[in-house]
PDB file of N, CA, C and O in Angstrom:
ATOM      1  N   MET A   1     113.504 104.658  68.634  1.00  0.00           N
ATOM      2  CA  MET A   1     114.070 105.868  69.179  1.00  0.00           C
ATOM      3  C   MET A   1     113.211 106.383  70.340  1.00  0.00           C
ATOM      4  O   MET A   1     113.735 106.784  71.378  1.00  0.00           O
ATOM      5  N   ILE A   2     111.910 106.366  70.156  1.00  0.00           N
ATOM      6  CA  ILE A   2     110.998 106.841  71.203  1.00  0.00           C
ATOM      7  C   ILE A   2     111.086 105.922  72.424  1.00  0.00           C
ATOM      8  O   ILE A   2     111.067 106.397  73.560  1.00  0.00           O
ATOM      9  N   LYS A   3     111.182 104.607  72.194  1.00  0.00           N
ATOM     10  CA  LYS A   3     111.278 103.668  73.311  1.00  0.00           C
ATOM     11  C   LYS A   3     112.560 103.888  74.106  1.00  0.00           C
ATOM     12  O   LYS A   3     112.549 103.826  75.336  1.00  0.00           O
ATOM     13  N   GLN A   4     113.659 104.144  73.411  1.00  0.00           N
ATOM     14  CA  GLN A   4     114.930 104.378  74.094  1.00  0.00           C
ATOM     15  C   GLN A   4     114.885 105.668  74.906  1.00  0.00           C
ATOM     16  O   GLN A   4     115.360 105.707  76.041  1.00  0.00           O
ATOM     17  N   LEU A   5     114.317 106.718  74.329  1.00  0.00           N
ATOM     18  CA  LEU A   5     114.206 107.991  75.026  1.00  0.00           C
ATOM     19  C   LEU A   5     113.290 107.870  76.244  1.00  0.00           C
ATOM     20  O   LEU A   5     113.577 108.425  77.305  1.00  0.00           O
ATOM     21  N   THR A   6     112.206 107.151  76.083  1.00  0.00           N
ATOM     22  CA  THR A   6     111.289 106.944  77.198  1.00  0.00           C
ATOM     23  C   THR A   6     111.945 106.144  78.315  1.00  0.00           C
ATOM     24  O   THR A   6     111.772 106.468  79.490  1.00  0.00           O
ATOM     25  N   SER A   7     112.694 105.105  77.968  1.00  0.00           N
ATOM     26  CA  SER A   7     113.345 104.301  79.004  1.00  0.00           C
ATOM     27  C   SER A   7     114.435 105.093  79.708  1.00  0.00           C
ATOM     28  O   SER A   7     114.621 104.921  80.912  1.00  0.00           O
ATOM     29  N   ILE A   8     115.162 105.954  79.005  1.00  0.00           N
ATOM     30  CA  ILE A   8     116.185 106.784  79.645  1.00  0.00           C
ATOM     31  C   ILE A   8     115.541 107.775  80.613  1.00  0.00           C
ATOM     32  O   ILE A   8     116.014 107.941  81.738  1.00  0.00           O
ATOM     33  N   ILE A   9     114.472 108.428  80.184  1.00  0.00           N
ATOM     34  CA  ILE A   9     113.766 109.371  81.056  1.00  0.00           C
ATOM     35  C   ILE A   9     113.203 108.651  82.269  1.00  0.00           C
ATOM     36  O   ILE A   9     113.274 109.168  83.384  1.00  0.00           O
ATOM     37  N   LEU A  10     112.648 107.469  82.068  1.00  0.00           N
ATOM     38  CA  LEU A  10     112.101 106.694  83.177  1.00  0.00           C
ATOM     39  C   LEU A  10     113.196 106.313  84.171  1.00  0.00           C
ATOM     40  O   LEU A  10     112.980 106.366  85.382  1.00  0.00           O
ATOM     41  N   CYS A  11     114.359 105.933  83.670  1.00  0.00           N
ATOM     42  CA  CYS A  11     115.480 105.601  84.564  1.00  0.00           C
ATOM     43  C   CYS A  11     115.903 106.799  85.387  1.00  0.00           C
ATOM     44  O   CYS A  11     116.160 106.667  86.584  1.00  0.00           O
ATOM     45  N   PHE A  12     115.982 107.981  84.762  1.00  0.00           N
ATOM     46  CA  PHE A  12     116.358 109.185  85.503  1.00  0.00           C
ATOM     47  C   PHE A  12     115.312 109.547  86.556  1.00  0.00           C
ATOM     48  O   PHE A  12     115.660 109.946  87.668  1.00  0.00           O
ATOM     49  N   VAL A  13     114.044 109.411  86.210  1.00  0.00           N
ATOM     50  CA  VAL A  13     112.985 109.734  87.169  1.00  0.00           C
ATOM     51  C   VAL A  13     113.010 108.766  88.349  1.00  0.00           C
ATOM     52  O   VAL A  13     112.885 109.187  89.500  1.00  0.00           O
ATOM     53  N   LEU A  14     113.169 107.484  88.073  1.00  0.00           N
ATOM     54  CA  LEU A  14     113.197 106.513  89.161  1.00  0.00           C
ATOM     55  C   LEU A  14     114.447 106.660  90.021  1.00  0.00           C
ATOM     56  O   LEU A  14     114.397 106.418  91.227  1.00  0.00           O
ATOM     57  N   THR A  15     115.547 107.047  89.428  1.00  0.00           N
ATOM     58  CA  THR A  15     116.765 107.273  90.197  1.00  0.00           C
ATOM     59  C   THR A  15     116.604 108.500  91.084  1.00  0.00           C
ATOM     60  O   THR A  15     117.063 108.499  92.226  1.00  0.00           O
ATOM     61  N   ALA A  16     115.968 109.531  90.584  1.00  0.00           N
ATOM     62  CA  ALA A  16     115.766 110.748  91.366  1.00  0.00           C
ATOM     63  C   ALA A  16     114.792 110.504  92.512  1.00  0.00           C
ATOM     64  O   ALA A  16     114.904 111.149  93.554  1.00  0.00           O
ATOM     65  N   CYS A  17     113.845 109.594  92.348  1.00  0.00           N
ATOM     66  CA  CYS A  17     112.885 109.313  93.417  1.00  0.00           C
ATOM     67  C   CYS A  17     113.547 108.624  94.600  1.00  0.00           C
ATOM     68  O   CYS A  17     113.036 108.702  95.718  1.00  0.00           O
ATOM     69  N   GLY A  18     114.662 107.957  94.383  1.00  0.00           N
ATOM     70  CA  GLY A  18     115.307 107.236  95.461  1.00  0.00           C
ATOM     71  C   GLY A  18     116.273 108.071  96.271  1.00  0.00           C
ATOM     72  O   GLY A  18     116.801 107.587  97.272  1.00  0.00           O
ATOM     73  N   SER A  19     116.524 109.314  95.873  1.00  0.00           N
ATOM     74  CA  SER A  19     117.504 110.122  96.599  1.00  0.00           C
ATOM     75  C   SER A  19     116.892 110.660  97.881  1.00  0.00           C
ATOM     76  O   SER A  19     115.686 110.886  97.974  1.00  0.00           O
ATOM     77  N   ASP A  20     117.766 110.859  98.874  1.00  0.00           N
ATOM     78  CA  ASP A  20     117.330 111.355 100.176  1.00  0.00           C
ATOM     79  C   ASP A  20     118.053 112.660 100.441  1.00  0.00           C
ATOM     80  O   ASP A  20     119.282 112.684 100.505  1.00  0.00           O
ATOM     81  N   THR A  21     117.312 113.745 100.597  1.00  0.00           N
ATOM     82  CA  THR A  21     117.932 115.041 100.831  1.00  0.00           C
ATOM     83  C   THR A  21     117.959 115.407 102.302  1.00  0.00           C
ATOM     84  O   THR A  21     118.610 116.386 102.668  1.00  0.00           O
ATOM     85  N   ASN A  22     117.285 114.668 103.151  1.00  0.00           N
ATOM     86  CA  ASN A  22     117.279 114.959 104.583  1.00  0.00           C
ATOM     87  C   ASN A  22     118.577 114.488 105.216  1.00  0.00           C
ATOM     88  O   ASN A  22     119.061 113.394 104.925  1.00  0.00           O
ATOM     89  N   ASP A  23     119.131 115.315 106.077  1.00  0.00           N
ATOM     90  CA  ASP A  23     120.341 114.942 106.795  1.00  0.00           C
ATOM     91  C   ASP A  23     119.937 114.411 108.160  1.00  0.00           C
ATOM     92  O   ASP A  23     119.939 115.147 109.146  1.00  0.00           O
ATOM     93  N   THR A  24     119.589 113.121 108.214  1.00  0.00           N
ATOM     94  CA  THR A  24     119.179 112.519 109.479  1.00  0.00           C
ATOM     95  C   THR A  24     120.293 111.618 109.966  1.00  0.00           C
ATOM     96  O   THR A  24     120.564 110.570 109.381  1.00  0.00           O
ATOM     97  N   THR A  25     120.929 112.032 111.030  1.00  0.00           N
ATOM     98  CA  THR A  25     121.981 111.227 111.628  1.00  0.00           C
ATOM     99  C   THR A  25     121.532 110.807 113.006  1.00  0.00           C
ATOM    100  O   THR A  25     120.889 111.593 113.701  1.00  0.00           O
ATOM    101  N   PRO A  26     121.846 109.595 113.428  1.00  0.00           N
ATOM    102  CA  PRO A  26     121.462 109.170 114.769  1.00  0.00           C
ATOM    103  C   PRO A  26     122.165 110.023 115.813  1.00  0.00           C
ATOM    104  O   PRO A  26     123.292 110.474 115.609  1.00  0.00           O
ATOM    105  N   THR A  27     121.488 110.236 116.924  1.00  0.00           N
ATOM    106  CA  THR A  27     122.042 111.111 117.948  1.00  0.00           C
ATOM    107  C   THR A  27     123.158 110.434 118.724  1.00  0.00           C
ATOM    108  O   THR A  27     124.130 111.092 119.095  1.00  0.00           O
ATOM    109  N   ASP A  28     123.046 109.145 118.977  1.00  0.00           N
ATOM    110  CA  ASP A  28     124.064 108.456 119.760  1.00  0.00           C
ATOM    111  C   ASP A  28     124.452 107.172 119.045  1.00  0.00           C
ATOM    112  O   ASP A  28     123.763 106.159 119.171  1.00  0.00           O
ATOM    113  N   ILE A  29     125.537 107.205 118.304  1.00  0.00           N
ATOM    114  CA  ILE A  29     125.962 106.051 117.523  1.00  0.00           C
ATOM    115  C   ILE A  29     126.689 105.028 118.404  1.00  0.00           C
ATOM    116  O   ILE A  29     126.620 103.830 118.129  1.00  0.00           O
ATOM    117  N   THR A  30     127.375 105.471 119.443  1.00  0.00           N
ATOM    118  CA  THR A  30     128.200 104.570 120.241  1.00  0.00           C
ATOM    119  C   THR A  30     127.380 103.684 121.162  1.00  0.00           C
ATOM    120  O   THR A  30     127.870 102.638 121.588  1.00  0.00           O
ATOM    121  N   SER A  31     126.166 104.060 121.480  1.00  0.00           N
ATOM    122  CA  SER A  31     125.345 103.273 122.398  1.00  0.00           C
ATOM    123  C   SER A  31     124.656 102.135 121.656  1.00  0.00           C
ATOM    124  O   SER A  31     123.938 102.372 120.685  1.00  0.00           O
ATOM    125  N   ASN A  32     124.868 100.907 122.104  1.00  0.00           N
ATOM    126  CA  ASN A  32     124.240  99.744 121.487  1.00  0.00           C
ATOM    127  C   ASN A  32     123.157  99.160 122.372  1.00  0.00           C
ATOM    128  O   ASN A  32     122.851  97.972 122.267  1.00  0.00           O
ATOM    129  N   LYS A  33     122.574  99.966 123.238  1.00  0.00           N
ATOM    130  CA  LYS A  33     121.529  99.484 124.135  1.00  0.00           C
ATOM    131  C   LYS A  33     120.204  99.355 123.378  1.00  0.00           C
ATOM    132  O   LYS A  33     119.882 100.201 122.544  1.00  0.00           O
ATOM    133  N   PRO A  34     119.449  98.314 123.664  1.00  0.00           N
ATOM    134  CA  PRO A  34     118.121  98.216 123.046  1.00  0.00           C
ATOM    135  C   PRO A  34     117.187  99.247 123.665  1.00  0.00           C
ATOM    136  O   PRO A  34     117.422  99.690 124.789  1.00  0.00           O
ATOM    137  N   PRO A  35     116.144  99.635 122.961  1.00  0.00           N
ATOM    138  CA  PRO A  35     115.212 100.614 123.524  1.00  0.00           C
ATOM    139  C   PRO A  35     114.476 100.026 124.717  1.00  0.00           C
ATOM    140  O   PRO A  35     114.200  98.827 124.764  1.00  0.00           O
ATOM    141  N   THR A  36     114.167 100.876 125.668  1.00  0.00           N
ATOM    142  CA  THR A  36     113.452 100.409 126.858  1.00  0.00           C
ATOM    143  C   THR A  36     111.977 100.246 126.515  1.00  0.00           C
ATOM    144  O   THR A  36     111.371 101.112 125.884  1.00  0.00           O
ATOM    145  N   ASN A  37     111.427  99.150 126.933  1.00  0.00           N
ATOM    146  CA  ASN A  37     110.015  98.860 126.708  1.00  0.00           C
ATOM    147  C   ASN A  37     109.259  99.023 128.009  1.00  0.00           C
ATOM    148  O   ASN A  37     109.819  98.859 129.093  1.00  0.00           O
ATOM    149  N   THR A  38     108.010  99.340 127.894  1.00  0.00           N
ATOM    150  CA  THR A  38     107.200  99.446 129.098  1.00  0.00           C
ATOM    151  C   THR A  38     106.902  98.039 129.600  1.00  0.00           C
ATOM    152  O   THR A  38     106.617  97.151 128.797  1.00  0.00           O
ATOM    153  N   PRO A  39     106.960  97.820 130.888  1.00  0.00           N
ATOM    154  CA  PRO A  39     106.689  96.475 131.415  1.00  0.00           C
ATOM    155  C   PRO A  39     105.211  96.113 131.294  1.00  0.00           C
ATOM    156  O   PRO A  39     104.346  96.983 131.191  1.00  0.00           O
ATOM    157  N   LEU A  40     104.950  94.833 131.309  1.00  0.00           N
ATOM    158  CA  LEU A  40     103.571  94.358 131.268  1.00  0.00           C
ATOM    159  C   LEU A  40     102.892  94.657 132.598  1.00  0.00           C
ATOM    160  O   LEU A  40     103.560  94.708 133.630  1.00  0.00           O
ATOM    161  N   PRO A  41     101.592  94.853 132.591  1.00  0.00           N
ATOM    162  CA  PRO A  41     100.910  95.120 133.861  1.00  0.00           C
ATOM    163  C   PRO A  41     100.970  93.892 134.760  1.00  0.00           C
ATOM    164  O   PRO A  41     100.953  92.755 134.288  1.00  0.00           O
ATOM    165  N   SER A  42     101.041  94.140 136.054  1.00  0.00           N
ATOM    166  CA  SER A  42     101.156  93.030 136.992  1.00  0.00           C
ATOM    167  C   SER A  42      99.849  92.241 137.089  1.00  0.00           C
ATOM    168  O   SER A  42      99.864  91.024 137.274  1.00  0.00           O
ATOM    169  N   SER A  43      98.734  92.935 136.963  1.00  0.00           N
ATOM    170  CA  SER A  43      97.457  92.226 136.987  1.00  0.00           C
ATOM    171  C   SER A  43      96.614  92.708 135.815  1.00  0.00           C
ATOM    172  O   SER A  43      96.284  93.892 135.742  1.00  0.00           O
ATOM    173  N   PRO A  44      96.261  91.816 134.900  1.00  0.00           N
ATOM    174  CA  PRO A  44      95.464  92.230 133.741  1.00  0.00           C
ATOM    175  C   PRO A  44      94.044  92.610 134.147  1.00  0.00           C
ATOM    176  O   PRO A  44      93.509  92.124 135.144  1.00  0.00           O
ATOM    177  N   LYS A  45      93.458  93.480 133.357  1.00  0.00           N
ATOM    178  CA  LYS A  45      92.097  93.931 133.631  1.00  0.00           C
ATOM    179  C   LYS A  45      91.116  92.846 133.190  1.00  0.00           C
ATOM    180  O   LYS A  45      91.345  92.192 132.172  1.00  0.00           O
ATOM    181  N   PRO A  46      90.041  92.645 133.928  1.00  0.00           N
ATOM    182  CA  PRO A  46      89.058  91.632 133.517  1.00  0.00           C
ATOM    183  C   PRO A  46      88.276  92.095 132.284  1.00  0.00           C
ATOM    184  O   PRO A  46      88.129  93.292 132.036  1.00  0.00           O
ATOM    185  N   LEU A  47      87.788  91.138 131.532  1.00  0.00           N
ATOM    186  CA  LEU A  47      86.984  91.449 130.362  1.00  0.00           C
ATOM    187  C   LEU A  47      85.646  92.030 130.781  1.00  0.00           C
ATOM    188  O   LEU A  47      85.111  91.655 131.824  1.00  0.00           O
ATOM    189  N   PRO A  48      85.099  92.933 129.991  1.00  0.00           N
ATOM    190  CA  PRO A  48      83.785  93.489 130.347  1.00  0.00           C
ATOM    191  C   PRO A  48      82.692  92.441 130.156  1.00  0.00           C
ATOM    192  O   PRO A  48      82.829  91.519 129.353  1.00  0.00           O
ATOM    193  N   ASP A  49      81.620  92.601 130.901  1.00  0.00           N
ATOM    194  CA  ASP A  49      80.476  91.701 130.769  1.00  0.00           C
ATOM    195  C   ASP A  49      79.737  92.017 129.475  1.00  0.00           C
ATOM    196  O   ASP A  49      79.444  93.177 129.187  1.00  0.00           O
ATOM    197  N   MET A  50      79.439  90.981 128.696  1.00  0.00           N
ATOM    198  CA  MET A  50      78.715  91.154 127.448  1.00  0.00           C
ATOM    199  C   MET A  50      77.517  90.232 127.430  1.00  0.00           C
ATOM    200  O   MET A  50      77.564  89.106 127.925  1.00  0.00           O
ATOM    201  N   SER A  51      76.449  90.731 126.851  1.00  0.00           N
ATOM    202  CA  SER A  51      75.263  89.898 126.713  1.00  0.00           C
ATOM    203  C   SER A  51      75.154  89.480 125.247  1.00  0.00           C
ATOM    204  O   SER A  51      75.151  90.327 124.354  1.00  0.00           O
ATOM    205  N   PHE A  52      75.067  88.198 125.010  1.00  0.00           N
ATOM    206  CA  PHE A  52      74.990  87.663 123.654  1.00  0.00           C
ATOM    207  C   PHE A  52      73.530  87.404 123.293  1.00  0.00           C
ATOM    208  O   PHE A  52      73.056  86.269 123.330  1.00  0.00           O
ATOM    209  N   ASP A  53      72.834  88.476 122.946  1.00  0.00           N
ATOM    210  CA  ASP A  53      71.456  88.308 122.530  1.00  0.00           C
ATOM    211  C   ASP A  53      71.394  88.087 121.018  1.00  0.00           C
ATOM    212  O   ASP A  53      72.424  88.119 120.345  1.00  0.00           O
ATOM    213  N   GLN A  54      70.229  87.869 120.500  1.00  0.00           N
ATOM    214  CA  GLN A  54      70.059  87.504 119.092  1.00  0.00           C
ATOM    215  C   GLN A  54      70.487  88.639 118.158  1.00  0.00           C
ATOM    216  O   GLN A  54      71.038  88.371 117.090  1.00  0.00           O
ATOM    217  N   SER A  55      70.251  89.881 118.530  1.00  0.00           N
ATOM    218  CA  SER A  55      70.634  90.990 117.647  1.00  0.00           C
ATOM    219  C   SER A  55      72.161  91.092 117.528  1.00  0.00           C
ATOM    220  O   SER A  55      72.685  91.419 116.464  1.00  0.00           O
ATOM    221  N   PHE A  56      72.858  90.812 118.616  1.00  0.00           N
ATOM    222  CA  PHE A  56      74.320  90.822 118.576  1.00  0.00           C
ATOM    223  C   PHE A  56      74.836  89.721 117.655  1.00  0.00           C
ATOM    224  O   PHE A  56      75.746  89.950 116.858  1.00  0.00           O
ATOM    225  N   ILE A  57      74.262  88.542 117.761  1.00  0.00           N
ATOM    226  CA  ILE A  57      74.684  87.416 116.928  1.00  0.00           C
ATOM    227  C   ILE A  57      74.367  87.698 115.456  1.00  0.00           C
ATOM    228  O   ILE A  57      75.149  87.337 114.577  1.00  0.00           O
ATOM    229  N   ASP A  58      73.226  88.341 115.182  1.00  0.00           N
ATOM    230  CA  ASP A  58      72.890  88.711 113.802  1.00  0.00           C
ATOM    231  C   ASP A  58      73.884  89.730 113.248  1.00  0.00           C
ATOM    232  O   ASP A  58      74.291  89.634 112.090  1.00  0.00           O
ATOM    233  N   ASP A  59      74.275  90.699 114.067  1.00  0.00           N
ATOM    234  CA  ASP A  59      75.255  91.692 113.630  1.00  0.00           C
ATOM    235  C   ASP A  59      76.601  91.039 113.327  1.00  0.00           C
ATOM    236  O   ASP A  59      77.255  91.383 112.342  1.00  0.00           O
ATOM    237  N   VAL A  60      77.008  90.110 114.162  1.00  0.00           N
ATOM    238  CA  VAL A  60      78.278  89.421 113.942  1.00  0.00           C
ATOM    239  C   VAL A  60      78.228  88.588 112.671  1.00  0.00           C
ATOM    240  O   VAL A  60      79.194  88.566 111.909  1.00  0.00           O
ATOM    241  N   SER A  61      77.131  87.911 112.434  1.00  0.00           N
ATOM    242  CA  SER A  61      77.033  87.091 111.225  1.00  0.00           C
ATOM    243  C   SER A  61      77.037  87.954 109.966  1.00  0.00           C
ATOM    244  O   SER A  61      77.625  87.562 108.958  1.00  0.00           O
ATOM    245  N   GLU A  62      76.394  89.116 110.003  1.00  0.00           N
ATOM    246  CA  GLU A  62      76.424  90.017 108.849  1.00  0.00           C
ATOM    247  C   GLU A  62      77.833  90.563 108.619  1.00  0.00           C
ATOM    248  O   GLU A  62      78.269  90.704 107.477  1.00  0.00           O
ATOM    249  N   PHE A  63      78.538  90.867 109.702  1.00  0.00           N
ATOM    250  CA  PHE A  63      79.915  91.342 109.563  1.00  0.00           C
ATOM    251  C   PHE A  63      80.807  90.264 108.961  1.00  0.00           C
ATOM    252  O   PHE A  63      81.654  90.562 108.118  1.00  0.00           O
ATOM    253  N   VAL A  64      80.626  89.018 109.384  1.00  0.00           N
ATOM    254  CA  VAL A  64      81.440  87.927 108.858  1.00  0.00           C
ATOM    255  C   VAL A  64      81.162  87.731 107.367  1.00  0.00           C
ATOM    256  O   VAL A  64      82.087  87.471 106.597  1.00  0.00           O
ATOM    257  N   LYS A  65      79.899  87.853 106.953  1.00  0.00           N
ATOM    258  CA  LYS A  65      79.573  87.747 105.531  1.00  0.00           C
ATOM    259  C   LYS A  65      80.262  88.855 104.737  1.00  0.00           C
ATOM    260  O   LYS A  65      80.805  88.607 103.660  1.00  0.00           O
ATOM    261  N   LEU A  66      80.237  90.073 105.269  1.00  0.00           N
ATOM    262  CA  LEU A  66      80.882  91.194 104.599  1.00  0.00           C
ATOM    263  C   LEU A  66      82.397  91.003 104.535  1.00  0.00           C
ATOM    264  O   LEU A  66      83.021  91.279 103.511  1.00  0.00           O
ATOM    265  N   ALA A  67      82.979  90.533 105.629  1.00  0.00           N
ATOM    266  CA  ALA A  67      84.432  90.334 105.665  1.00  0.00           C
ATOM    267  C   ALA A  67      84.858  89.270 104.656  1.00  0.00           C
ATOM    268  O   ALA A  67      85.886  89.427 103.998  1.00  0.00           O
ATOM    269  N   HIS A  68      84.100  88.214 104.525  1.00  0.00           N
ATOM    270  CA  HIS A  68      84.449  87.174 103.556  1.00  0.00           C
ATOM    271  C   HIS A  68      84.270  87.666 102.128  1.00  0.00           C
ATOM    272  O   HIS A  68      85.035  87.272 101.247  1.00  0.00           O
ATOM    273  N   ALA A  69      83.274  88.521 101.875  1.00  0.00           N
ATOM    274  CA  ALA A  69      83.087  89.068 100.536  1.00  0.00           C
ATOM    275  C   ALA A  69      84.259  89.985 100.171  1.00  0.00           C
ATOM    276  O   ALA A  69      84.748  89.947  99.042  1.00  0.00           O
ATOM    277  N   VAL A  70      84.706  90.800 101.116  1.00  0.00           N
ATOM    278  CA  VAL A  70      85.845  91.682 100.859  1.00  0.00           C
ATOM    279  C   VAL A  70      87.099  90.858 100.653  1.00  0.00           C
ATOM    280  O   VAL A  70      87.898  91.164  99.768  1.00  0.00           O
ATOM    281  N   GLN A  71      87.291  89.822 101.448  1.00  0.00           N
ATOM    282  CA  GLN A  71      88.476  88.962 101.321  1.00  0.00           C
ATOM    283  C   GLN A  71      88.466  88.238  99.985  1.00  0.00           C
ATOM    284  O   GLN A  71      89.527  88.002  99.407  1.00  0.00           O
ATOM    285  N   TYR A  72      87.294  87.882  99.485  1.00  0.00           N
ATOM    286  CA  TYR A  72      87.210  87.199  98.196  1.00  0.00           C
ATOM    287  C   TYR A  72      87.670  88.106  97.067  1.00  0.00           C
ATOM    288  O   TYR A  72      88.410  87.677  96.181  1.00  0.00           O
ATOM    289  N   PHE A  73      87.231  89.368  97.097  1.00  0.00           N
ATOM    290  CA  PHE A  73      87.578  90.270  96.008  1.00  0.00           C
ATOM    291  C   PHE A  73      88.948  90.920  96.186  1.00  0.00           C
ATOM    292  O   PHE A  73      89.576  91.300  95.198  1.00  0.00           O
ATOM    293  N   TYR A  74      89.420  91.055  97.406  1.00  0.00           N
ATOM    294  CA  TYR A  74      90.736  91.656  97.692  1.00  0.00           C
ATOM    295  C   TYR A  74      91.527  90.735  98.591  1.00  0.00           C
ATOM    296  O   TYR A  74      91.596  90.968  99.797  1.00  0.00           O
ATOM    297  N   PRO A  75      92.132  89.683  98.032  1.00  0.00           N
ATOM    298  CA  PRO A  75      92.815  88.710  98.891  1.00  0.00           C
ATOM    299  C   PRO A  75      94.057  89.240  99.517  1.00  0.00           C
ATOM    300  O   PRO A  75      94.727  88.524 100.261  1.00  0.00           O
TER     301      PRO A  75
END
């Protein structure tokens, strides 16, 4: 009896969570035009100059170790 009552209450709660009370209607239904996108730049910006010294390489290696540890525990 308790299982049936719990499942009925759960069904009502999950059904109520899916309802939408906002009245959102599209402004222009008849227009089937795709949205306008910004064009790509005609000339890309050059990459900044970077110096790859030992401290930078050590920082990158420590970050990679941390990233792999996080990926191992949270795939």
